[in-house]
PLY file of the C-alpha trace (Angstrom):
ply
format ascii 1.0
element vertex 689
property float x
property float y
property float z
element edge 688
property int vertex1
property int vertex2
end_header
120.98 159.66 192.50
124.00 159.56 190.08
126.44 162.34 189.77
126.80 163.27 185.81
130.29 164.25 186.31
131.02 160.21 186.81
129.43 159.59 183.31
130.78 163.04 181.64
132.68 161.94 178.25
136.35 163.36 178.16
137.11 166.51 176.72
137.34 165.53 172.80
135.25 162.36 172.67
132.57 164.01 171.52
132.37 165.33 167.84
130.55 168.08 166.65
128.92 166.12 163.74
124.91 166.03 163.47
123.52 163.11 165.39
121.32 161.31 167.89
122.32 161.12 171.88
120.69 158.39 174.10
121.04 158.57 178.13
120.58 155.67 180.28
120.17 154.55 183.75
121.82 151.94 185.98
119.61 149.21 184.34
120.92 150.27 180.88
117.03 151.02 180.06
117.19 154.13 177.59
115.43 157.36 179.31
115.93 160.63 176.88
116.20 160.59 173.27
117.77 163.79 171.77
119.05 165.16 168.83
121.78 167.71 168.00
123.31 170.16 165.01
126.34 169.50 167.33
126.50 166.93 169.95
129.53 168.94 171.77
127.91 171.93 172.09
124.60 170.12 172.88
125.64 167.69 175.28
127.65 170.06 177.14
124.79 171.84 178.54
124.00 168.73 180.36
126.82 168.40 182.18
126.91 172.56 183.84
126.30 172.80 187.45
123.01 171.21 188.80
121.83 174.23 189.93
121.75 176.15 186.40
119.83 173.42 185.30
115.74 173.28 184.86
114.50 170.77 187.84
113.35 168.04 185.04
116.80 168.28 183.24
118.17 167.54 187.12
116.26 164.90 187.13
117.12 163.59 183.85
121.04 163.37 184.44
120.71 162.54 187.90
118.91 159.58 186.94
121.13 158.71 184.18
124.20 156.53 184.53
126.02 157.16 180.62
125.16 158.61 177.56
125.74 157.64 174.30
125.58 159.12 170.75
125.50 158.22 167.06
126.73 160.17 164.28
124.56 160.60 161.24
125.41 162.57 157.93
123.07 165.16 158.06
119.93 166.83 160.17
117.14 165.36 158.53
118.85 162.02 158.97
119.18 162.95 162.45
115.50 163.88 162.93
114.16 160.46 161.79
116.43 158.60 164.13
114.96 160.44 166.81
111.64 159.35 165.96
112.54 155.81 165.26
114.07 155.76 168.67
111.82 157.56 170.51
108.93 154.96 169.59
111.36 151.94 169.80
112.90 152.40 172.87
109.72 154.57 174.88
111.82 156.86 176.88
110.49 157.94 180.24
112.18 161.44 180.09
110.92 162.18 176.88
107.55 163.65 175.11
105.24 161.40 174.63
101.56 162.72 172.92
98.25 160.22 173.87
95.47 160.77 172.37
92.51 162.27 174.78
90.27 160.33 173.24
89.86 157.12 170.29
88.44 158.82 167.24
86.87 157.25 164.22
88.26 157.46 160.59
86.42 156.75 157.86
88.45 154.24 155.81
88.33 152.41 152.87
89.97 148.83 152.60
91.91 149.30 149.00
93.98 146.48 150.03
90.95 144.22 149.30
89.62 142.57 145.70
86.40 144.41 146.41
87.34 147.59 148.67
84.89 147.74 151.34
83.57 151.39 153.36
84.08 151.45 157.19
84.48 153.23 160.33
87.90 152.44 161.89
89.30 152.67 164.87
93.13 152.51 166.59
95.90 151.45 164.49
96.12 151.79 161.06
96.49 149.43 158.61
98.68 148.95 155.20
96.73 149.30 152.00
94.04 150.88 153.98
92.51 154.91 152.70
91.86 156.45 155.98
89.70 160.15 156.43
89.19 161.93 159.16
89.57 161.70 161.99
86.13 162.89 162.71
84.57 163.88 165.87
81.63 161.26 165.97
80.78 157.79 164.48
77.20 158.88 163.20
78.78 161.63 161.11
80.85 159.38 159.72
78.11 156.71 158.74
75.49 160.15 157.95
78.03 161.15 155.27
78.59 158.05 153.82
74.64 157.05 153.42
74.46 160.04 151.46
77.43 159.48 149.09
76.48 155.99 148.72
73.81 156.80 146.32
76.45 158.25 143.82
79.34 155.49 144.71
77.54 152.44 145.64
80.37 151.06 146.91
80.31 148.27 149.37
79.80 148.33 153.00
78.93 144.55 154.27
81.69 142.89 156.25
83.34 139.68 155.28
80.52 137.24 156.51
77.73 138.98 155.04
79.55 139.28 151.52
80.61 135.48 151.31
76.84 134.32 152.38
75.44 136.94 149.42
77.78 135.12 147.13
76.76 131.67 148.20
73.03 132.36 147.98
73.00 134.29 144.63
71.37 137.39 146.41
72.14 140.59 147.61
71.82 142.23 150.89
69.19 145.13 151.17
71.80 147.89 150.50
72.07 145.85 147.00
68.28 146.25 146.15
67.60 149.56 147.09
70.39 150.85 145.03
72.94 151.55 147.58
75.68 149.10 146.82
76.68 148.00 143.61
76.37 144.21 144.81
79.64 142.48 143.83
79.02 139.92 145.72
76.35 138.27 143.02
78.48 139.80 139.90
76.64 143.24 138.93
79.79 144.67 138.81
82.98 143.24 137.57
85.72 143.71 140.29
87.26 146.46 138.45
84.12 148.47 137.96
83.96 147.90 141.31
87.47 149.40 142.51
86.70 152.28 140.53
84.04 153.35 141.94
85.81 153.34 145.51
88.57 154.87 144.05
85.85 157.85 142.71
84.82 157.88 146.64
88.11 158.34 147.72
88.24 161.32 145.20
85.41 162.68 146.65
86.98 162.68 150.23
90.02 163.86 149.26
88.44 167.20 148.11
88.23 166.86 144.71
84.66 167.52 145.10
84.11 170.12 142.26
84.90 167.75 139.07
82.17 165.12 139.66
79.62 167.55 140.84
79.92 169.30 137.45
80.15 166.27 135.32
77.11 164.82 137.35
75.13 168.10 135.91
75.84 167.64 132.89
75.11 164.22 132.52
71.67 165.59 133.84
71.49 168.22 131.31
72.21 165.80 128.88
69.56 163.60 129.65
66.82 166.38 130.24
67.40 167.58 126.67
67.54 163.75 125.81
63.62 163.66 127.47
64.92 160.91 129.78
63.12 162.79 132.37
63.92 159.89 134.92
67.62 159.13 134.52
67.66 163.23 134.93
65.86 162.82 138.46
68.10 160.64 139.53
70.97 162.47 138.84
69.63 165.58 139.83
69.22 163.80 143.75
72.80 162.64 143.60
73.45 165.87 142.96
71.71 167.19 146.05
73.10 163.99 148.02
76.97 164.55 147.31
76.21 168.97 148.10
74.47 167.66 151.17
77.33 165.28 151.97
79.58 168.45 151.38
77.85 170.47 153.93
78.61 168.25 157.03
81.98 170.37 156.74
82.06 173.70 156.98
83.87 175.49 154.76
87.06 177.05 156.62
89.61 178.72 153.28
87.81 179.69 150.49
90.87 178.83 148.44
90.73 175.18 148.85
93.69 174.80 150.77
94.80 171.47 151.92
96.52 172.14 155.22
96.99 171.01 158.85
96.58 173.46 161.53
98.03 172.45 165.02
97.74 174.86 168.05
99.60 174.30 170.98
98.17 175.30 174.85
100.43 174.55 177.53
101.32 175.24 181.32
104.77 174.26 183.32
103.54 170.66 183.79
101.38 169.79 180.53
100.33 170.37 177.12
97.60 170.05 174.48
98.30 170.03 171.35
95.03 170.36 168.54
94.88 169.18 164.85
92.17 170.10 162.44
93.08 168.44 159.07
91.78 170.77 156.29
90.96 169.11 153.00
89.98 171.26 149.42
88.97 173.92 152.04
86.82 171.97 154.76
87.60 170.52 158.22
87.26 167.22 157.09
89.03 165.85 160.72
89.76 167.17 164.23
91.94 165.21 166.65
93.88 166.07 170.07
96.73 165.10 172.24
98.02 166.01 175.52
101.20 165.06 177.07
102.88 165.49 180.50
106.28 167.97 180.53
108.68 165.59 181.62
111.15 167.20 179.59
112.83 170.95 179.70
110.94 171.63 176.54
109.33 174.89 175.19
106.64 175.59 172.03
108.76 174.85 169.83
110.18 171.53 170.95
106.23 170.09 171.83
105.60 171.65 167.78
108.76 169.24 166.35
107.58 166.16 168.76
103.92 166.62 167.47
104.76 166.94 163.78
107.02 163.49 164.30
104.21 161.53 165.75
101.71 163.14 163.40
103.78 162.11 160.00
106.23 159.39 161.15
104.42 156.43 160.00
102.30 158.50 156.97
103.45 159.03 153.48
102.08 160.79 150.08
98.69 162.72 149.87
98.28 162.09 154.22
101.18 164.49 154.69
99.48 168.07 153.39
101.16 170.74 150.75
100.77 172.75 154.05
101.71 172.69 158.00
101.07 175.64 159.94
102.22 175.49 163.29
102.10 178.67 166.53
105.82 177.93 166.33
108.46 176.76 164.10
110.93 174.12 165.42
114.50 174.65 166.15
115.35 173.54 162.69
112.80 174.22 160.10
114.68 173.69 156.94
115.54 169.74 158.34
111.83 169.81 159.68
110.43 171.14 156.02
112.54 168.21 154.31
111.44 165.63 156.08
108.46 166.25 155.54
108.81 166.51 151.93
110.44 163.35 151.84
107.52 161.75 153.32
105.33 163.50 150.75
106.87 163.09 147.77
107.20 167.00 147.10
107.24 170.08 148.91
105.47 171.31 151.90
105.36 174.30 153.26
105.76 174.63 156.97
104.69 178.60 158.01
103.16 180.35 161.01
100.00 181.87 159.59
100.61 186.01 159.80
97.19 187.03 158.95
93.70 186.50 157.08
91.67 183.17 156.99
94.30 181.05 158.03
94.98 183.57 160.64
91.69 183.02 162.02
90.99 179.54 161.49
94.61 178.94 163.88
92.57 181.21 167.35
89.89 178.76 166.66
92.40 176.11 166.62
94.12 177.19 169.69
90.84 178.08 171.72
90.32 174.07 171.21
93.35 173.41 172.25
93.38 175.21 175.71
89.79 173.91 176.28
91.00 170.46 175.93
93.62 171.12 178.66
91.53 172.41 180.91
89.30 169.56 180.79
92.18 167.37 180.83
93.47 168.91 184.31
89.70 168.75 185.59
89.33 164.70 185.08
93.04 164.39 185.90
93.61 165.85 189.16
91.21 163.68 191.28
92.71 160.78 189.73
96.55 161.88 190.49
95.59 162.60 194.01
93.72 159.24 194.60
96.96 157.34 193.07
98.83 159.33 195.38
96.68 158.81 198.36
97.00 154.86 197.56
101.10 154.74 197.56
100.78 156.48 200.20
98.37 154.34 202.75
100.01 151.20 201.54
103.40 152.51 202.28
102.33 153.58 205.45
100.17 150.38 206.56
103.37 148.11 205.14
105.88 150.01 207.06
107.91 151.17 203.77
109.91 153.74 203.66
108.99 155.39 200.65
105.79 155.14 198.54
106.03 151.81 196.38
106.04 153.44 192.80
107.07 149.79 191.15
105.03 147.45 191.86
104.50 143.44 190.60
101.62 141.35 191.54
102.11 137.63 191.22
99.05 134.38 190.96
98.72 130.65 189.97
96.26 129.47 188.26
94.91 126.04 187.48
92.31 123.53 186.74
92.11 120.83 189.77
95.82 120.32 189.60
96.36 120.45 185.96
97.88 122.98 183.39
99.81 124.77 186.08
100.28 128.44 185.28
100.97 132.01 187.10
100.95 135.44 185.85
102.96 138.69 186.76
101.43 141.90 186.35
103.01 145.20 186.71
101.93 148.61 188.43
103.60 151.75 187.98
102.85 155.06 190.00
99.43 153.51 190.24
98.62 152.64 186.40
98.90 149.06 184.40
102.27 148.70 182.72
101.01 146.07 180.53
103.98 145.75 177.76
105.96 144.21 181.13
103.13 141.88 181.95
104.84 138.22 181.73
103.74 134.89 182.37
104.59 131.04 183.27
104.14 127.86 182.80
105.04 125.18 185.65
106.02 122.16 184.66
108.33 120.70 187.02
105.52 119.13 188.86
101.49 119.09 188.85
98.98 119.46 191.49
96.98 121.52 193.60
99.84 123.14 195.35
99.82 126.94 195.50
102.65 127.13 197.77
104.88 125.59 196.17
104.47 127.31 192.81
104.58 130.76 194.09
107.95 129.88 195.43
108.85 128.61 192.03
108.19 131.36 190.12
109.07 134.08 192.62
112.67 132.68 192.59
112.68 132.13 188.55
111.81 136.17 188.29
114.28 136.92 190.34
117.22 134.84 189.19
116.79 136.40 185.99
116.51 139.73 187.50
120.00 138.70 189.15
121.40 137.46 186.06
120.53 140.60 184.26
122.42 142.66 187.02
125.61 140.17 186.71
125.41 140.77 183.31
125.53 144.49 183.47
128.13 144.71 186.16
125.73 145.82 188.70
125.97 142.82 191.29
127.17 143.97 194.69
127.08 140.39 196.93
124.40 140.57 199.39
125.70 139.13 203.13
122.44 137.31 203.23
123.59 135.69 199.32
125.71 132.26 198.81
127.22 133.72 195.74
126.02 136.37 192.88
123.35 133.98 191.14
122.03 131.16 193.30
122.46 127.88 191.77
118.98 127.34 191.43
115.75 127.34 193.03
114.72 125.10 196.42
112.40 122.98 194.21
112.22 119.66 192.85
111.83 118.27 189.61
112.97 120.63 185.94
112.86 124.26 186.06
112.29 125.69 182.71
112.39 128.90 181.52
109.96 131.62 181.98
106.79 131.43 179.03
107.96 134.69 177.16
104.38 135.12 175.76
103.62 138.60 175.03
100.83 140.17 177.62
98.40 141.50 175.62
100.23 141.64 172.27
102.96 144.23 173.86
105.94 142.31 175.79
108.83 141.28 173.82
108.46 137.59 172.35
112.05 136.86 172.17
113.75 134.10 174.62
116.82 136.43 175.48
117.37 139.56 176.70
119.02 141.89 174.06
122.39 142.97 175.36
122.84 146.77 175.56
120.21 147.91 173.29
118.00 149.21 176.05
114.80 147.83 174.99
112.96 146.32 177.74
114.38 143.15 179.38
112.23 140.55 180.45
113.32 140.95 184.43
115.78 143.60 184.49
114.35 146.06 187.17
113.33 145.08 190.62
109.84 146.24 192.49
109.81 148.25 195.38
106.67 146.01 196.52
105.77 142.16 195.77
102.74 141.00 195.60
101.04 137.52 195.93
97.42 136.12 195.72
96.83 134.54 198.78
97.62 134.16 202.61
99.99 133.72 205.14
101.15 130.70 202.92
101.68 132.02 199.91
103.36 135.31 201.65
106.15 132.67 203.38
106.88 131.18 200.03
107.94 134.29 198.25
110.04 135.48 201.00
111.70 132.09 201.55
112.77 132.24 197.52
113.77 136.00 197.68
116.08 134.77 201.12
117.38 132.05 199.34
118.50 134.15 196.21
120.29 136.85 198.71
117.50 139.66 197.89
116.33 141.95 201.26
115.25 145.34 200.07
112.18 144.28 198.26
109.06 143.96 200.79
106.12 141.26 200.58
102.97 141.02 201.35
99.82 139.02 200.28
96.06 139.59 199.88
93.95 137.28 200.69
90.61 136.98 198.91
88.35 135.99 201.94
88.35 139.00 204.26
90.83 140.99 201.95
93.66 140.92 204.59
97.04 142.12 203.74
99.50 139.23 204.97
103.32 140.39 205.38
106.11 137.61 206.40
106.89 136.42 209.87
103.55 138.22 210.56
100.88 135.99 212.84
97.78 138.58 212.32
97.42 140.10 209.13
96.96 143.97 208.32
93.53 145.13 208.09
92.91 148.14 205.67
89.70 150.24 206.08
87.74 149.32 203.37
86.91 152.99 202.29
91.28 152.89 201.96
92.26 153.51 198.69
95.17 152.01 199.09
93.27 148.57 199.48
91.31 149.21 196.74
94.65 149.69 194.40
96.18 146.45 195.93
92.40 144.66 194.79
93.06 146.34 191.41
96.49 144.75 191.32
95.55 141.39 192.76
92.06 140.88 190.47
94.31 142.06 187.30
97.11 139.34 188.19
94.17 136.87 188.39
92.65 138.14 185.02
95.90 137.49 183.21
96.36 134.40 185.07
93.45 132.74 184.02
93.15 134.06 180.48
96.55 132.28 179.79
95.74 129.04 181.41
92.51 129.47 179.64
94.12 129.92 176.35
96.45 126.59 177.22
93.48 124.86 178.24
91.33 125.79 174.74
94.44 124.17 172.39
93.91 120.59 173.58
91.50 118.55 171.85
88.61 118.67 173.81
87.41 114.68 172.95
86.65 112.73 176.08
88.25 109.21 176.38
84.75 107.66 176.94
83.70 108.28 173.13
86.13 105.64 172.04
83.54 102.91 174.25
81.68 100.92 171.53
78.03 101.15 172.94
78.30 103.79 175.53
75.84 106.79 174.81
75.62 109.92 175.95
72.91 109.19 178.90
75.37 106.54 179.99
78.43 108.91 179.48
76.47 111.94 181.64
75.66 109.45 184.38
79.22 108.20 184.79
80.78 111.53 184.51
77.52 112.54 186.95
78.49 110.06 189.55
82.11 110.65 189.92
82.35 113.92 189.21
85.06 113.97 186.38
86.98 111.65 183.72
89.87 111.99 186.52
88.28 110.25 188.95
86.21 107.82 187.20
90.23 107.13 185.88
91.22 106.22 189.58
87.60 104.17 190.14
88.03 100.21 190.39
86.00 98.07 187.77
83.45 97.49 190.92
82.98 101.00 191.69
81.98 101.94 188.25
79.35 99.08 188.00
77.78 100.39 190.82
76.73 103.22 188.20
72.74 102.74 187.14
72.77 101.24 183.75
76.48 99.96 183.75
77.54 96.24 183.34
80.50 94.73 184.27
81.47 94.56 180.49
80.83 98.33 180.00
82.82 99.20 183.13
85.92 97.13 181.79
86.00 98.61 178.76
85.61 102.03 180.03
88.67 101.26 182.27
90.21 100.07 179.45
89.87 103.11 177.61
90.75 104.94 180.26
93.76 103.67 180.71
94.72 103.72 177.48
94.27 107.47 177.47
96.66 110.25 178.15
96.34 111.00 181.87
97.31 115.08 181.73
93.78 115.10 179.51
91.61 117.75 181.20
88.95 117.25 183.21
85.37 117.40 180.87
81.97 116.88 180.91
81.56 114.41 177.98
77.79 115.06 178.03
77.53 118.74 177.73
80.76 119.33 176.25
81.48 121.72 179.36
85.21 122.03 181.17
85.01 121.62 184.99
84.63 124.28 187.13
88.47 125.52 187.88
90.34 126.46 190.73
92.22 129.75 190.49
94.70 128.82 192.99
94.51 131.79 194.89
94.46 131.14 198.91
92.62 132.47 201.42
93.53 131.81 205.07
0 1
1 2
2 3
3 4
4 5
5 6
6 7
7 8
8 9
9 10
10 11
11 12
12 13
13 14
14 15
15 16
16 17
17 18
18 19
19 20
20 21
21 22
22 23
23 24
24 25
25 26
26 27
27 28
28 29
29 30
30 31
31 32
32 33
33 34
34 35
35 36
36 37
37 38
38 39
39 40
40 41
41 42
42 43
43 44
44 45
45 46
46 47
47 48
48 49
49 50
50 51
51 52
52 53
53 54
54 55
55 56
56 57
57 58
58 59
59 60
60 61
61 62
62 63
63 64
64 65
65 66
66 67
67 68
68 69
69 70
70 71
71 72
72 73
73 74
74 75
75 76
76 77
77 78
78 79
79 80
80 81
81 82
82 83
83 84
84 85
85 86
86 87
87 88
88 89
89 90
90 91
91 92
92 93
93 94
94 95
95 96
96 97
97 98
98 99
99 100
100 101
101 102
102 103
103 104
104 105
105 106
106 107
107 108
108 109
109 110
110 111
111 112
112 113
113 114
114 115
115 116
116 117
117 118
118 119
119 120
120 121
121 122
122 123
123 124
124 125
125 126
126 127
127 128
128 129
129 130
130 131
131 132
132 133
133 134
134 135
135 136
136 137
137 138
138 139
139 140
140 141
141 142
142 143
143 144
144 145
145 146
146 147
147 148
148 149
149 150
150 151
151 152
152 153
153 154
154 155
155 156
156 157
157 158
158 159
159 160
160 161
161 162
162 163
163 164
164 165
165 166
166 167
167 168
168 169
169 170
170 171
171 172
172 173
173 174
174 175
175 176
176 177
177 178
178 179
179 180
180 181
181 182
182 183
183 184
184 185
185 186
186 187
187 188
188 189
189 190
190 191
191 192
192 193
193 194
194 195
195 196
196 197
197 198
198 199
199 200
200 201
201 202
202 203
203 204
204 205
205 206
206 207
207 208
208 209
209 210
210 211
211 212
212 213
213 214
214 215
215 216
216 217
217 218
218 219
219 220
220 221
221 222
222 223
223 224
224 225
225 226
226 227
227 228
228 229
229 230
230 231
231 232
232 233
233 234
234 235
235 236
236 237
237 238
238 239
239 240
240 241
241 242
242 243
243 244
244 245
245 246
246 247
247 248
248 249
249 250
250 251
251 252
252 253
253 254
254 255
255 256
256 257
257 258
258 259
259 260
260 261
261 262
262 263
263 264
264 265
265 266
266 267
267 268
268 269
269 270
270 271
271 272
272 273
273 274
274 275
275 276
276 277
277 278
278 279
279 280
280 281
281 282
282 283
283 284
284 285
285 286
286 287
287 288
288 289
289 290
290 291
291 292
292 293
293 294
294 295
295 296
296 297
297 298
298 299
299 300
300 301
301 302
302 303
303 304
304 305
305 306
306 307
307 308
308 309
309 310
310 311
311 312
312 313
313 314
314 315
315 316
316 317
317 318
318 319
319 320
320 321
321 322
322 323
323 324
324 325
325 326
326 327
327 328
328 329
329 330
330 331
331 332
332 333
333 334
334 335
335 336
336 337
337 338
338 339
339 340
340 341
341 342
342 343
343 344
344 345
345 346
346 347
347 348
348 349
349 350
350 351
351 352
352 353
353 354
354 355
355 356
356 357
357 358
358 359
359 360
360 361
361 362
362 363
363 364
364 365
365 366
366 367
367 368
368 369
369 370
370 371
371 372
372 373
373 374
374 375
375 376
376 377
377 378
378 379
379 380
380 381
381 382
382 383
383 384
384 385
385 386
386 387
387 388
388 389
389 390
390 391
391 392
392 393
393 394
394 395
395 396
396 397
397 398
398 399
399 400
400 401
401 402
402 403
403 404
404 405
405 406
406 407
407 408
408 409
409 410
410 411
411 412
412 413
413 414
414 415
415 416
416 417
417 418
418 419
419 420
420 421
421 422
422 423
423 424
424 425
425 426
426 427
427 428
428 429
429 430
430 431
431 432
432 433
433 434
434 435
435 436
436 437
437 438
438 439
439 440
440 441
441 442
442 443
443 444
444 445
445 446
446 447
447 448
448 449
449 450
450 451
451 452
452 453
453 454
454 455
455 456
456 457
457 458
458 459
459 460
460 461
461 462
462 463
463 464
464 465
465 466
466 467
467 468
468 469
469 470
470 471
471 472
472 473
473 474
474 475
475 476
476 477
477 478
478 479
479 480
480 481
481 482
482 483
483 484
484 485
485 486
486 487
487 488
488 489
489 490
490 491
491 492
492 493
493 494
494 495
495 496
496 497
497 498
498 499
499 500
500 501
501 502
502 503
503 504
504 505
505 506
506 507
507 508
508 509
509 510
510 511
511 512
512 513
513 514
514 515
515 516
516 517
517 518
518 519
519 520
520 521
521 522
522 523
523 524
524 525
525 526
526 527
527 528
528 529
529 530
530 531
531 532
532 533
533 534
534 535
535 536
536 537
537 538
538 539
539 540
540 541
541 542
542 543
543 544
544 545
545 546
546 547
547 548
548 549
549 550
550 551
551 552
552 553
553 554
554 555
555 556
556 557
557 558
558 559
559 560
560 561
561 562
562 563
563 564
564 565
565 566
566 567
567 568
568 569
569 570
570 571
571 572
572 573
573 574
574 575
575 576
576 577
577 578
578 579
579 580
580 581
581 582
582 583
583 584
584 585
585 586
586 587
587 588
588 589
589 590
590 591
591 592
592 593
593 594
594 595
595 596
596 597
597 598
598 599
599 600
600 601
601 602
602 603
603 604
604 605
605 606
606 607
607 608
608 609
609 610
610 611
611 612
612 613
613 614
614 615
615 616
616 617
617 618
618 619
619 620
620 621
621 622
622 623
623 624
624 625
625 626
626 627
627 628
628 629
629 630
630 631
631 632
632 633
633 634
634 635
635 636
636 637
637 638
638 639
639 640
640 641
641 642
642 643
643 644
644 645
645 646
646 647
647 648
648 649
649 650
650 651
651 652
652 653
653 654
654 655
655 656
656 657
657 658
658 659
659 660
660 661
661 662
662 663
663 664
664 665
665 666
666 667
667 668
668 669
669 670
670 671
671 672
672 673
673 674
674 675
675 676
676 677
677 678
678 679
679 680
680 681
681 682
682 683
683 684
684 685
685 686
686 687
687 688
């Protein structure tokens, strides 16, 4: 625990200008980002007597090891910079909203030549117009089905579209009039885009214009005695009105507004947002968050506005935003919203009338969401806490291991050896810190040697980061701040910095003092290896060679799910009903999944052709016979000509041709069943006792 006075800036160092400040921990990781009208006054509040600070603020300042700030010219710039840094650094003590479920959107892909209407979830894409979010995907599909009668926009996938264009026949929707069939040229790209624009305008709330236009065309057709056309227009009007009825009218003056409500207690908060367009509720969403910083309702509202509109612009930001409490600096927030919209935005608290009544409804939804979230999470928090306590008790740890790293080795018959590192914090996967390794110094089914190399490389990088930031304290067991190299033969390549599920840093070097997640900067309290006593001993030996003695090590063997500790002849056997054993199994299985996925991806990059294909006159039947007899191409390559001749149907001349072809082929080719094209059975490298 750090003393805030040890890093308190000297008097006069902090300017009294607007700005954004960052607190960093001992590993130079950004743990909190804040903004202030007056940096000097705001930061002075953090360095008062600890007994006068809020418990969460006290935890933050004692976790931090330094503070720095950036001066900006206006409070609007401070708001934008604070949002950017929170998104970039993901500080642990800042409020971070997370969706309480995945919401579907109605999306129109205006970035395509022929825009497509579809249901989308997840991150928003550039050039796509979104409407919603909605509570259920089926509600979107019902609305779209009604509107396609009037706006026959394409809804098919790219594959269906290309196939229809190739065959010259549209899909069923094209035949029944619910698609304008641009795939076969019934409409030009310009005409189809106009339909898509009209569809978007109608969904955006400009409904009266189209209905009046259709009604006018219907009356004109009836006067001209075009009764079939008039009937079709009548049905179109009815379809649009039914589509409008899917969202109830809540504001009679056709208001475009977002209503935000907050329900909170001492530990958590829930936010509900109603998106009202044209007086109708066009979407609803909810967020929940842990109150890891000392923040009131105004602060929660400000954070919600940042997350809601931080990536939006134009009409996605409404003319009016109704909130339960104004942010600390409402003028700066309003100006920031106006900059994103491109016109004036009203930010206020509703006082009376329909808008206040609707805010009560939104508030009720927020309270229900918070209650439901706490009901779901209570058992989950209890279970994870119990699991960590059981692990600490079983392994003799002083405290519960809040950060656990697990390593696994994977290969295919000794080739393409790779390793994985997965990270769990507070019992939950931290996928952004997963890492994967290529082991190129040697090949073979030597999991113990591979484990030693991987552990050495991971923690050597940790010591390098520690020395670089000036945090090294030489251990009595160490021979120097950073050992010279691993105790394995052959070259030791740098770890593969490939992203873990697309979230890990992809560059090769840690960045200098910027607070971004570094690849190996943070040590675990517990290191788990997939395997038994030999793998555990290898991991412990690697740590001892590096002079690291403050990290607990254990292994989980697959055969009997036994937990092995270094220097113990007998395993620790946890009860089958133990939550601690279940957590260790989940961590081990995740490490195995991540390793095998990487190993398969590497293998897939190879050209999957067999060297037997180069043998003239050798058909599939005799190829299959050779593979069946020897088991793999690798073993066939090691066989003599006389041994190859023992295979039924293989003469000496053919055997000689096979031997020549295999000798010319690359020795590192994966074992392939040339008859079926399948890779032979793999070994995941997780040894048992």
